C-alpha positions as CSV (number, residue, x, y, z in Angstrom):
1,M,-24.7,58.4,9.4
2,A,-24.2,62.0,8.4
3,Q,-20.8,61.5,7.0
4,R,-18.8,58.7,5.1
5,L,-15.2,59.4,4.7
6,V,-12.1,57.9,4.0
7,S,-9.2,58.9,5.9
8,V,-5.6,57.9,6.4
9,W,-3.7,57.1,9.5
10,Q,0.0,56.8,8.7
11,P,3.2,56.8,11.1
12,F,5.2,58.1,8.0
13,F,3.8,61.6,8.8
14,L,5.7,61.9,12.3
15,G,8.4,59.6,11.3
16,S,9.7,61.2,8.3
17,E,13.0,63.6,9.0
18,S,12.2,65.3,5.7
19,Q,9.4,67.9,6.2
20,S,8.9,68.5,2.4
21,A,8.5,64.7,2.1
22,A,5.7,64.8,4.4
23,I,3.8,67.7,2.9
24,D,4.3,66.1,-0.5
25,A,2.5,62.9,0.6
26,A,0.0,65.1,2.3
27,T,-0.8,67.0,-0.7
28,E,-1.2,64.0,-2.9
29,L,-3.3,62.4,-0.5
30,E,-5.4,65.8,-0.7
31,E,-5.6,65.4,-4.2
32,L,-6.4,62.0,-4.1
33,G,-9.8,62.9,-2.3
34,Y,-8.6,61.6,1.3
35,A,-10.6,63.7,3.9
36,R,-8.3,63.6,6.9
37,L,-4.5,62.5,8.1
38,W,-4.3,60.9,11.4
39,F,-0.9,60.3,12.9
40,S,0.4,59.9,16.2
41,G,1.8,62.7,18.5
42,G,4.6,60.8,19.8
43,F,5.6,60.8,23.4
44,E,7.4,64.2,23.5
45,E,6.0,67.1,25.3
46,N,3.0,69.0,23.9
47,V,2.1,68.8,20.1
48,A,4.5,67.7,17.5
49,P,5.3,70.7,15.3
50,R,4.6,68.3,12.1
51,F,0.8,68.9,12.4
52,R,1.0,72.5,12.0
53,E,3.6,72.2,9.3
54,I,0.9,69.8,7.2
55,L,-1.7,72.1,7.9
56,D,0.3,74.7,6.7
57,G,1.3,73.0,3.3
58,T,-2.1,71.9,2.4
59,K,-5.1,73.6,1.4
60,R,-8.2,71.4,2.7
61,I,-7.5,68.1,3.8
62,G,-7.7,67.7,7.8
63,V,-5.2,67.0,10.1
64,A,-6.0,65.0,13.4
65,S,-3.5,63.6,16.1
66,G,-4.1,60.0,16.8
67,I,-3.2,60.7,19.8
68,V,-1.6,63.4,21.9
69,S,-0.6,61.4,25.3
70,I,-2.5,63.1,28.1
71,W,0.5,61.9,30.3
72,H,2.8,63.8,28.2
73,S,1.4,67.2,27.4
74,S,-0.2,70.1,29.4
75,P,-4.3,71.3,28.5
76,P,-2.9,75.0,28.3
77,E,-0.3,74.4,25.9
78,V,-2.2,71.9,24.1
79,A,-5.1,73.9,24.4
80,A,-3.1,77.0,22.8
81,F,-1.6,74.8,20.0
82,A,-5.3,73.7,18.8
83,Q,-6.6,77.3,19.2
84,D,-3.9,78.3,17.1
85,A,-4.5,76.0,14.3
86,E,-8.2,76.5,14.6
87,R,-7.4,80.3,13.7
88,A,-5.1,79.8,10.9
89,H,-6.8,76.7,9.2
90,P,-10.7,77.1,10.6
91,G,-12.3,73.4,11.1
92,R,-9.3,71.6,9.6
93,F,-7.3,70.2,12.8
94,L,-9.0,68.0,15.4
95,L,-7.2,67.6,18.7
96,G,-7.0,63.3,19.2
97,L,-6.3,62.6,22.9
98,G,-5.4,59.2,24.6
99,A,-4.4,57.7,28.3
100,S,-1.8,55.4,26.3
101,H,-0.5,52.3,27.9
102,A,0.9,51.8,31.3
103,V,3.6,49.8,30.1
104,L,4.9,52.3,27.7
105,L,4.6,55.1,30.6
106,E,6.0,53.3,33.4
107,G,9.0,52.5,31.4
108,S,9.6,56.1,31.0
109,G,9.3,56.7,34.8
110,T,5.7,58.2,34.7
111,T,2.9,56.5,37.2
112,Y,-0.1,55.4,35.2
113,R,-3.0,55.2,37.3
114,K,-6.6,55.6,36.9
115,P,-6.5,56.7,33.3
116,Y,-10.1,57.5,33.1
117,S,-10.0,59.7,36.0
118,K,-7.2,61.6,34.4
119,M,-8.7,62.2,31.1
120,V,-11.5,63.8,33.1
121,E,-9.4,66.0,34.8
122,Y,-7.5,66.8,31.5
123,L,-10.8,67.9,29.8
124,D,-11.6,70.0,32.6
125,G,-8.1,71.4,32.0
126,L,-9.1,71.6,28.2
127,D,-12.5,73.5,29.2
128,A,-10.7,76.1,31.3
129,A,-8.4,77.0,28.4
130,G,-11.3,77.4,26.3
131,L,-11.0,74.6,23.7
132,P,-14.5,73.9,22.7
133,P,-15.8,70.0,22.7
134,E,-16.0,69.8,19.0
135,R,-12.6,70.3,18.6
136,R,-10.9,67.4,20.2
137,I,-11.8,63.5,20.1
138,L,-10.9,60.6,22.6
139,A,-9.2,57.3,21.9
140,A,-11.8,55.3,23.5
141,L,-12.1,51.3,23.6
142,G,-14.1,50.6,26.9
143,P,-17.7,51.7,27.6
144,R,-16.8,54.3,30.2
145,M,-14.2,55.9,27.8
146,L,-16.8,55.9,24.9
147,E,-19.5,57.4,27.1
148,L,-17.1,60.3,28.0
149,S,-16.1,60.5,24.2
150,R,-19.8,61.1,23.7
151,D,-20.4,63.6,26.5
152,R,-17.4,65.6,26.6
153,S,-15.9,65.6,22.9
154,A,-16.8,65.3,19.1
155,G,-16.5,61.2,19.1
156,A,-14.4,58.6,19.6
157,H,-11.0,57.4,17.7
158,P,-10.9,53.7,18.3
159,Y,-7.7,51.8,17.4
160,F,-6.9,48.3,16.6
161,V,-10.5,47.0,16.7
162,P,-12.8,45.0,14.7
163,A,-15.9,45.8,13.3
164,E,-17.8,44.8,16.2
165,H,-16.3,47.1,18.3
166,T,-17.6,49.9,15.8
167,A,-20.9,48.7,16.4
168,E,-20.5,48.9,19.9
169,A,-19.2,52.2,19.8
170,R,-21.8,53.5,17.7
171,A,-24.5,52.3,20.3
172,A,-22.4,53.9,22.8
173,L,-21.9,57.3,20.9
174,G,-25.4,57.7,19.6
175,P,-26.3,59.1,15.9
176,D,-24.9,62.6,16.6
177,R,-21.0,61.8,17.6
178,L,-17.9,61.3,15.0
179,L,-16.8,58.2,14.8
180,A,-13.8,57.4,13.2
181,P,-11.8,54.1,13.8
182,E,-8.3,53.4,12.7
183,V,-7.9,50.1,10.3
184,A,-4.7,48.8,9.1
185,V,-4.8,47.1,5.7
186,V,-2.2,45.0,3.7
187,L,-2.4,45.1,-0.3
188,E,-1.3,41.5,-0.7
189,A,-3.2,39.1,-2.5
190,D,-1.6,35.9,-1.2
191,A,-3.1,35.0,2.5
192,T,0.6,33.8,3.8
193,T,2.5,37.0,2.8
194,A,-0.4,39.4,3.8
195,R,-0.8,37.5,7.3
196,V,3.3,37.9,7.9
197,T,3.1,41.6,7.2
198,A,0.0,42.0,9.3
199,R,1.6,40.1,12.2
200,Q,4.3,42.6,12.2
201,Y,2.1,45.3,13.1
202,T,0.0,42.9,15.3
203,S,2.4,41.4,17.5
204,G,3.3,44.8,19.3
205,Y,-0.3,45.5,20.1
206,L,-1.1,42.1,21.3
207,A,1.3,42.6,24.1
208,L,-0.4,45.7,25.5
209,P,-3.5,44.7,28.0
210,N,-5.6,47.7,26.9
211,Y,-6.0,45.9,23.6
212,T,-6.3,42.5,24.6
213,N,-8.8,43.2,27.2
214,N,-10.9,45.0,24.7
215,L,-10.8,42.0,22.3
216,R,-11.8,39.7,25.3
217,R,-14.8,41.5,25.5
218,F,-15.6,39.9,21.7
219,G,-14.9,36.5,22.4
220,W,-11.2,36.4,21.5
221,T,-9.2,34.4,23.8
222,D,-5.2,34.0,24.7
223,E,-5.2,31.6,21.9
224,D,-5.9,34.0,19.6
225,F,-3.4,36.6,20.8
226,A,-0.2,33.8,20.9
227,G,2.4,34.3,18.1
228,G,0.9,37.5,16.5
229,G,-2.5,36.5,16.5
230,S,-4.5,33.4,15.2
231,D,-5.6,33.7,11.3
232,R,-9.1,34.3,12.4
233,L,-8.0,37.3,14.6
234,V,-5.6,38.7,11.9
235,D,-8.2,38.7,9.1
236,A,-10.9,40.4,11.5
237,L,-8.5,43.2,12.4
238,I,-6.6,43.6,9.2
239,P,-8.5,43.5,5.8
240,W,-6.0,42.4,3.5
241,G,-6.0,41.3,-0.6
242,T,-6.5,43.3,-3.7
243,A,-7.8,46.9,-3.2
244,E,-11.3,45.9,-4.0
245,E,-10.8,43.1,-1.1
246,V,-9.5,45.8,1.6
247,A,-12.4,48.1,0.3
248,A,-15.0,45.0,1.3
249,G,-13.0,44.7,4.7
250,L,-13.4,48.6,5.4
251,E,-17.1,48.4,4.6
252,K,-17.9,46.1,7.6
253,H,-16.6,49.4,9.6
254,Y,-19.0,51.6,7.9
255,Q,-22.0,49.1,8.0
256,A,-21.6,49.0,11.5
257,G,-21.6,52.7,12.0
258,A,-18.5,54.5,11.2
259,D,-18.5,58.0,9.7
260,E,-15.1,57.9,8.9
261,V,-12.3,55.4,8.5
262,A,-8.7,56.3,8.9
263,V,-6.9,53.7,6.8
264,Q,-3.4,52.4,7.8
265,V,-1.3,50.9,5.2
266,L,1.2,48.6,6.5
267,N,4.3,48.1,5.0
268,G,6.5,46.4,7.5
269,G,6.8,48.7,10.1
270,D,8.8,51.1,7.8
271,A,7.9,54.8,9.0
272,T,10.0,56.5,6.8
273,T,8.9,55.5,3.7
274,F,5.3,56.9,2.3
275,P,3.4,53.7,0.6
276,A,2.1,55.9,-2.1
277,D,1.1,53.2,-4.5
278,A,-1.1,51.4,-2.3
279,F,-3.0,54.7,-1.0
280,R,-3.6,55.5,-4.8
281,A,-4.7,52.1,-5.6
282,L,-7.2,52.5,-2.5
283,A,-8.1,56.0,-3.7
284,A,-9.6,54.5,-7.1
285,V,-12.0,52.4,-5.4
286,L,-12.8,54.2,-1.8
287,T,-12.6,58.2,-2.6
């Protein structure tokens, strides 16, 4: 691994109605030594302006979309945003793209079909618009999408995965592509309390077939998915405990081949409050 970066994945940066609060939080994370900020692009058309606002309001920290949906934004418009960000802040914006989920798309009237073919078509559009592969990364879980990440982007940004997936992803990507999994954590030493918080997060994702089908490949079953996840599954997906214990859980992903881990601190599903104390405590042991 050429890199060993600690980044932040936090819904607060899109969820906060206050631009100044988002920039203040980003500035503190920059000062604490985190490498990059990841947050969702949401489901609106094109790239959310918050990405550019944070780039403009900070000095060094990277900013990445995790993810912009290929069903909601056109390649020319997305490429234009990324190219403009690159001109203003060279090397700091990474465009994360993903195929989202059928249940989320079809509820909004969009037909979800052939996501792999859609991604290939989308990347063709970005090529035509002049956005180079090194300025984009794919939310990849299965083997075909990981191979596409290797061949046509900077690498992969898997979400909601155990360390076993990180090892598989590294094998698929080879040594030279960026592997930056998101890993959610709970800073809570009591097992019962930590798992309650974790299940507030896992319950939603275990209702999405893309994630459960991926987990099945590593031996997890319907019994593990019930009730927000078995203790064993929750513990495999969500490091919890003291800052030092959480760091040990994140270490499994680095050992499995991650260059960068995007840490999401869970705080009960609240996207309007930034968990500053948790990121300060983690910075003391991670950065």
